[in-house]
C-alpha positions as CSV (number, residue, x, y, z in Angstrom):
1,M,-4.5,7.8,10.3
2,K,-2.3,5.2,11.8
3,V,-0.7,2.7,9.3
4,L,0.8,-1.1,10.5
5,V,3.3,-1.9,8.3
6,I,4.2,-5.6,8.9
7,S,7.2,-7.4,6.4
8,D,10.7,-9.1,6.8
9,D,10.9,-12.7,5.6
10,T,13.2,-15.6,3.8
11,W,13.0,-13.2,0.2
12,H,11.8,-9.9,1.0
13,P,13.9,-8.5,4.0
14,A,12.0,-5.4,5.9
15,E,14.5,-3.1,5.2
16,V,13.7,-2.8,1.7
17,I,10.2,-2.1,2.5
18,E,10.8,0.6,5.2
19,L,13.2,2.4,2.9
20,G,10.5,2.5,-0.2
21,L,7.9,3.1,1.7
22,R,9.5,6.1,3.7
23,P,8.6,8.4,2.0
24,L,4.9,7.8,3.6
25,N,5.6,8.8,6.5
26,D,5.3,11.9,5.8
27,C,1.7,11.4,4.8
28,F,0.5,9.3,7.8
29,D,1.8,8.0,11.2
30,M,3.4,4.8,10.1
31,T,4.5,1.6,12.4
32,Y,6.9,-1.1,11.1
33,I,7.3,-4.6,12.9
34,R,9.0,-7.4,11.6
35,T,8.6,-10.3,13.7
36,A,4.5,-10.3,13.9
37,K,4.6,-13.4,16.1
38,D,5.9,-12.0,19.4
39,I,4.3,-8.5,18.9
40,L,0.8,-8.7,17.3
41,T,-2.6,-8.8,19.1
42,P,-5.7,-8.4,18.3
43,K,-5.9,-5.9,20.5
44,L,-2.7,-3.9,18.8
45,L,-4.2,-4.7,15.5
46,R,-7.2,-2.7,16.6
47,E,-5.0,0.2,17.3
48,F,-4.2,1.3,13.5
49,D,-6.4,2.3,11.0
50,V,-4.8,0.3,8.2
51,V,-2.5,-2.7,7.9
52,M,-0.1,-3.7,4.9
53,V,1.2,-6.9,5.0
54,C,4.3,-7.1,3.1
55,K,5.3,-10.7,3.9
56,G,4.8,-14.4,3.4
57,N,4.5,-16.8,6.0
58,C,7.7,-17.1,8.0
59,I,8.6,-15.5,11.3
60,N,11.2,-13.0,9.6
61,I,14.6,-13.2,7.5
62,G,16.0,-15.2,10.2
63,N,13.7,-17.6,11.0
64,H,11.9,-20.1,8.1
65,E,9.4,-21.0,10.3
66,P,5.3,-20.7,9.4
67,W,4.1,-17.2,10.7
68,F,1.2,-18.6,12.0
69,E,1.1,-21.4,14.3
70,E,-2.7,-22.0,15.7
71,G,-2.4,-21.6,19.7
72,V,1.0,-20.0,19.4
73,T,0.2,-16.8,17.1
74,E,-1.8,-14.7,18.8
75,V,-2.9,-13.2,15.7
76,M,-4.5,-15.5,13.1
77,P,-5.8,-15.5,9.7
78,W,-9.1,-15.5,10.2
79,D,-8.1,-12.7,12.9
80,F,-7.0,-10.2,10.1
81,Q,-10.2,-10.9,7.9
82,R,-12.5,-10.1,11.1
83,Y,-10.2,-6.9,11.9
84,V,-11.5,-6.1,8.4
85,E,-15.2,-7.3,8.4
86,E,-15.4,-4.8,11.6
87,G,-14.1,-2.1,10.0
88,G,-10.6,-2.0,9.3
89,G,-8.6,-1.3,6.3
90,F,-6.0,-3.7,4.9
91,V,-3.3,-3.4,2.1
92,A,-1.5,-6.6,1.1
93,L,1.9,-5.4,-0.8
94,H,3.8,-7.8,-3.4
95,A,5.1,-10.4,-0.8
96,G,1.6,-10.1,1.0
97,N,0.2,-12.0,-1.6
98,C,2.8,-15.3,-1.9
99,F,0.4,-17.0,0.2
100,W,-0.4,-20.8,-1.9
101,K,-3.9,-22.3,-2.0
102,G,-5.2,-23.6,0.6
103,D,-3.4,-21.1,3.2
104,A,-5.8,-19.2,5.3
105,M,-4.4,-15.8,4.3
106,T,-6.0,-16.4,0.9
107,E,-9.3,-15.9,1.9
108,L,-8.8,-12.3,3.2
109,T,-6.6,-11.3,-0.4
110,G,-8.4,-13.2,-2.1
111,N,-5.9,-14.7,-4.3
112,C,-3.7,-17.4,-4.5
113,F,0.2,-17.6,-5.7
114,V,1.2,-18.8,-8.1
115,G,4.8,-18.1,-9.3
116,H,7.1,-15.3,-11.0
117,P,9.8,-15.8,-13.7
118,P,12.9,-14.4,-13.5
119,R,13.0,-10.6,-12.8
120,C,12.4,-8.7,-15.5
121,P,11.4,-5.4,-16.9
122,V,7.9,-5.4,-15.7
123,S,5.0,-2.9,-17.3
124,L,2.3,-1.7,-15.1
125,H,-1.1,-0.5,-16.8
126,F,-3.3,1.2,-14.8
127,E,-7.5,2.3,-15.1
128,S,-8.8,5.4,-14.9
129,S,-10.0,5.8,-11.0
130,P,-9.3,7.6,-7.9
131,L,-7.6,4.7,-6.7
132,T,-5.0,5.4,-9.6
133,R,-4.8,9.0,-9.3
134,G,-1.5,10.6,-9.7
135,A,0.2,7.5,-11.6
136,E,0.8,7.0,-15.0
137,D,1.6,3.6,-16.9
138,F,5.2,2.4,-16.2
139,T,7.6,-0.3,-16.5
140,E,10.8,-1.0,-13.8
141,R,12.6,-4.5,-13.2
142,D,10.9,-6.3,-10.5
143,E,9.5,-10.1,-9.7
144,H,6.3,-10.3,-12.0
145,Y,4.2,-12.0,-9.8
146,Q,1.2,-14.5,-11.2
147,I,-1.4,-15.1,-9.2
148,E,-4.7,-16.9,-9.6
149,V,-7.4,-14.4,-8.3
150,T,-10.6,-16.0,-6.1
151,A,-12.2,-13.2,-5.0
152,K,-15.3,-12.6,-6.8
153,D,-15.5,-9.2,-6.1
154,A,-12.3,-8.3,-6.8
155,K,-12.3,-4.6,-9.0
156,V,-9.0,-4.4,-10.7
157,F,-7.5,-1.2,-11.5
158,A,-4.1,-2.4,-12.2
159,T,-2.5,-5.2,-14.6
160,S,1.0,-6.2,-15.3
161,S,2.6,-7.4,-18.1
162,S,6.0,-9.0,-19.5
163,E,7.9,-10.8,-21.7
164,T,8.1,-14.2,-19.6
165,G,5.0,-13.7,-17.4
166,G,2.6,-12.4,-19.7
167,S,-0.3,-10.4,-18.6
168,Q,-1.3,-10.7,-14.8
169,I,-4.1,-8.9,-12.5
170,A,-1.7,-6.3,-10.2
171,G,-4.2,-4.5,-8.3
172,Y,-7.8,-4.8,-7.0
173,T,-9.6,-3.9,-4.0
174,R,-12.6,-5.7,-2.6
175,E,-15.2,-4.5,0.8
176,L,-15.5,-7.1,3.5
177,G,-18.1,-6.4,6.4
178,M,-17.7,-3.1,6.6
179,G,-14.1,-2.8,5.6
180,R,-12.0,-2.5,3.1
181,A,-8.8,-4.8,1.4
182,A,-6.8,-4.0,-1.1
183,V,-3.7,-5.7,-3.1
184,Y,-0.8,-4.6,-5.4
185,T,1.5,-7.4,-6.5
186,P,4.5,-5.1,-8.0
187,G,7.2,-4.1,-5.2
188,H,10.2,-6.3,-4.7
189,T,12.7,-3.7,-5.6
190,L,13.5,-0.2,-4.4
191,A,13.9,0.9,-7.7
192,M,10.0,-0.1,-8.3
193,L,8.6,0.4,-4.7
194,S,10.4,4.1,-5.3
195,H,8.6,5.0,-7.9
196,P,6.5,8.0,-8.7
197,S,3.7,6.3,-9.6
198,T,3.8,3.1,-7.4
199,Q,3.9,5.8,-4.4
200,A,1.2,7.3,-6.0
201,I,-0.8,4.0,-5.7
202,L,0.4,3.3,-2.1
203,K,-0.7,6.7,-1.0
204,N,-4.5,6.5,-2.7
205,L,-5.0,2.6,-1.8
206,L,-4.1,3.3,2.1
207,R,-6.2,6.6,2.2
208,W,-9.1,4.5,0.8
209,A,-8.5,1.5,2.9
210,G,-8.8,3.6,6.0
211,K,-11.7,5.8,4.4
212,V,-10.0,9.0,4.6
213,S,-11.1,11.1,1.4
């Protein structure tokens, strides 16, 4: 199964994502890109079974200008949504969920970013589901994302909590047309990404989104 990983923004360097996802390279055919604005085209997008977005709306860590610019960016948010509706898989990991209310990408992710407290211990709780097979509840230091879930079809499989961030939805799935989309909000630190439970969740989400049993 071919997976495209898009990362690198002002606050989320690609190095963390690429190191954190390294164990998945043995399970999937992973391709990593950073400056998606100048690389990704609709044709290239459709060469992949699943796209994982791990960045917000800037070009890369060295260029803070917007990633999405109509008339310039070849693949806009609605092109990602069309890709999913036509049968593609999509996973928004951590910074892939930091789009603000009114940003077009929130139509696909099904949530709007609210904020997060200073980095702190974040506790993850997983519902019993094929998506959480191999994962156990755990606590690790991370950015505790607070999101407003706008998707009425969201099927929640994970929640998170912290002393400063309260209780939040941390993971859910939705089906759009012929495709599947998933959200998982933890993953700012390498320790969080490398945790065995996170690895199990990500592996399950990629297989689910790519319709691989």
